[in-house]
C-alpha positions, 0 to 999 in steps of 0.5 A: 099871335102877334104881340106889339111892344108899342107901350114899352117903346113909348115908355123907353122914348119918354125915359130917353128924351125926358119928354111926354110921348102921346099917341097923338104925337106919334100919329102926327109924326108917322102918318099912322092914325091915332085910332090904329095906334090905340088899337095896336096899343090896347087890342090883343092880336090887333092886325095892322099893315106892314107899312104901319110897322115900317113907320113905327120902326122908323119913328122909334129907330128900332127893328121889327123884332123890337116892336113885335113878337110872335107868341104861341096862343097859350103863352099870351099873358 
């Protein structure tokens, strides 16, 4: 299963900038819909496009490995 670290990336950005970061703000700046961001953030195993992953990596200035991780099914929390 693929695990997204979107929640952690948002928290890190808030900490670094000292400013609130919302899914709505990310959607506006990346072009990834708020619904998709919400699903990535909350649905276990959500499937999204590589285009969305690319946009999120560009927004957060991170690598794919910092945003997503493959975990075996029995390792999921």
